[in-house]
C-alpha positions as CSV (number, residue, x, y, z in Angstrom):
1,M,36.4,84.2,-147.9
2,S,38.0,83.0,-144.6
3,P,40.4,85.2,-142.9
4,T,43.4,83.2,-144.4
5,G,42.1,84.3,-147.8
6,S,41.0,80.8,-148.9
7,E,37.4,79.7,-149.2
8,A,36.4,77.6,-146.3
9,P,34.1,74.5,-147.1
10,F,30.4,75.2,-146.3
11,V,29.6,72.3,-144.1
12,I,25.9,71.8,-143.2
13,K,25.6,70.0,-139.8
14,P,22.6,69.0,-137.8
15,V,22.0,70.3,-134.2
16,K,23.1,67.3,-132.1
17,T,23.4,69.1,-128.6
18,G,21.6,71.6,-126.4
19,T,25.0,73.9,-126.5
20,E,24.6,73.7,-130.5
21,A,20.8,74.5,-130.3
22,G,21.7,77.4,-128.2
23,R,24.4,78.8,-130.3
24,V,21.8,78.4,-133.2
25,S,19.1,80.4,-131.4
26,D,21.7,83.2,-130.5
27,F,22.6,83.6,-133.9
28,L,18.9,83.5,-135.2
29,L,18.0,86.1,-132.5
30,G,21.2,88.2,-133.1
31,E,22.0,91.4,-134.9
32,H,23.8,89.8,-137.7
33,C,21.1,87.4,-139.2
34,F,18.0,89.2,-140.0
35,D,17.7,92.5,-141.4
36,D,14.4,93.2,-139.9
37,Q,14.9,92.8,-135.9
38,R,11.3,93.6,-135.0
39,F,10.2,90.1,-134.0
40,T,6.9,89.3,-132.8
41,P,6.5,87.7,-129.6
42,G,5.8,84.3,-131.1
43,E,9.0,84.6,-133.3
44,T,11.0,85.3,-130.6
45,D,9.7,82.1,-128.9
46,H,10.1,80.0,-132.0
47,L,13.7,81.0,-132.7
48,R,14.5,80.5,-129.0
49,W,13.1,77.0,-128.9
50,L,12.7,75.5,-132.2
51,P,16.5,74.7,-132.2
52,M,16.2,72.8,-129.2
53,R,12.7,70.9,-130.1
54,S,14.8,69.6,-133.0
55,L,16.7,67.4,-130.4
56,Q,13.5,65.9,-129.0
57,E,10.8,65.8,-132.1
58,N,11.7,64.2,-135.4
59,A,9.2,66.6,-137.3
60,V,11.4,69.6,-136.5
61,I,14.8,69.8,-138.3
62,C,17.3,72.3,-137.6
63,W,20.8,72.7,-139.3
64,Y,23.8,75.2,-139.3
65,A,27.0,76.1,-140.6
66,E,30.0,77.7,-139.0
67,E,33.2,79.4,-139.8
68,G,35.9,80.2,-137.3
69,G,33.9,78.6,-134.5
70,E,30.9,81.1,-135.4
71,V,27.5,80.3,-136.8
72,I,27.0,81.8,-139.9
73,A,23.7,80.2,-141.4
74,A,21.0,78.0,-139.9
75,I,17.9,76.4,-141.3
76,L,14.7,75.1,-139.3
77,F,12.0,73.5,-141.2
78,V,9.2,71.0,-139.9
79,E,7.0,68.3,-141.2
80,N,3.2,69.4,-141.3
81,E,1.0,68.5,-138.5
82,H,-0.7,65.9,-140.9
83,K,2.4,63.9,-141.6
84,S,1.2,63.8,-145.2
85,G,4.3,64.4,-147.2
86,G,4.2,68.4,-146.4
87,Y,7.1,70.3,-144.8
88,R,7.0,74.1,-143.9
89,L,10.3,76.0,-144.1
90,E,10.2,78.1,-140.8
91,Y,13.4,80.2,-140.8
92,F,16.5,80.5,-142.5
93,G,19.3,83.1,-142.2
94,V,22.8,83.7,-143.4
95,H,25.0,85.8,-141.3
96,R,25.3,89.6,-143.1
97,A,29.2,89.0,-143.7
98,H,28.7,85.9,-145.5
99,R,25.8,86.5,-147.7
100,H,26.0,86.6,-151.4
101,R,28.3,83.3,-151.3
102,G,25.2,81.0,-152.3
103,F,25.0,79.7,-148.6
104,G,21.2,80.4,-148.6
105,W,20.7,78.5,-151.9
106,R,22.9,75.6,-150.4
107,L,20.7,75.2,-147.4
108,I,17.4,75.3,-149.4
109,E,18.8,72.8,-151.9
110,R,19.7,70.4,-149.0
111,M,16.4,71.0,-147.4
112,F,14.6,69.8,-150.6
113,E,16.9,66.6,-150.9
114,Y,15.9,65.9,-147.4
115,I,12.5,65.9,-147.9
116,L,12.6,64.0,-151.0
117,E,14.6,61.3,-149.3
118,N,11.8,61.2,-146.8
119,N,8.8,60.9,-149.2
120,G,8.1,64.8,-148.8
121,R,5.6,66.3,-151.6
122,Y,6.0,69.8,-151.2
123,V,7.5,72.9,-149.0
124,E,5.5,75.8,-147.9
125,T,7.1,79.1,-146.4
126,F,6.4,82.7,-145.7
127,T,7.8,85.9,-145.5
128,C,6.9,89.4,-144.7
129,D,5.8,91.9,-147.4
130,L,8.1,94.8,-146.2
131,P,11.1,95.8,-148.3
132,E,13.6,94.3,-146.1
133,Y,12.4,91.0,-147.0
134,A,12.9,91.4,-150.7
135,S,16.1,89.1,-150.8
136,A,14.2,86.3,-149.1
137,R,11.4,86.7,-151.7
138,K,13.7,86.6,-154.6
139,L,15.5,83.5,-153.1
140,F,12.1,81.7,-152.9
141,E,11.0,82.5,-156.3
142,R,14.5,81.5,-157.8
143,N,14.2,78.1,-156.1
144,G,11.0,77.3,-157.4
145,F,8.4,78.6,-154.9
146,Q,5.1,79.9,-156.4
147,F,3.5,83.2,-154.6
148,M,0.0,81.8,-153.3
149,C,-1.4,84.6,-151.5
150,R,-0.9,87.7,-149.0
151,L,-2.4,87.9,-145.4
152,P,-2.6,91.7,-144.6
153,D,-1.8,93.0,-141.4
154,Y,-0.6,89.6,-140.2
155,Y,2.4,90.6,-138.2
156,Y,1.8,93.9,-137.3
157,P,-0.7,96.7,-138.5
158,G,0.9,97.5,-142.1
159,E,3.1,94.2,-142.5
160,G,1.4,91.4,-144.3
161,K,2.4,87.8,-144.5
162,L,3.3,86.2,-148.0
163,L,2.7,82.5,-148.4
164,Y,4.9,80.6,-151.1
165,L,4.6,76.8,-152.1
166,R,7.0,74.6,-154.1
167,M,5.8,71.2,-155.1
168,L,8.6,68.6,-154.8
169,S,6.7,65.8,-156.4
170,S,3.6,64.9,-158.3
């Protein structure tokens, strides 16, 4: 609910300016987005620069939603390097205060629509195997992603990477 008590519309917007890219990066790196704040050095770089790269590279897509001038949700996905109809969901997040309102679902559904509109065949994604990522795993599975494999000790010792895939067309 918005501060006025009525539900504000959830509008997904593409990042179009450097200022917007910076605001999305700040949100993704901020304390209200991800439950696990122990980013790897590479994750920090990705979260800082992928929104900006979306302004320069057609293969990098960055969208966000805001409420009251504050970024409350964002999604980053990329076309794979082979440009063969595959995409990778890199990151998405919803502000803690705005969870359980269907925003994550709506971001992912819009991503699927975009990929299909651009002749995409599949989406791959990943997450960590720690308990803090259980809700992300559930969201993936409810959206038709299939668990493919686990890479142990990928992020840090004791933190494995889980790979998921969803075929969009045959």
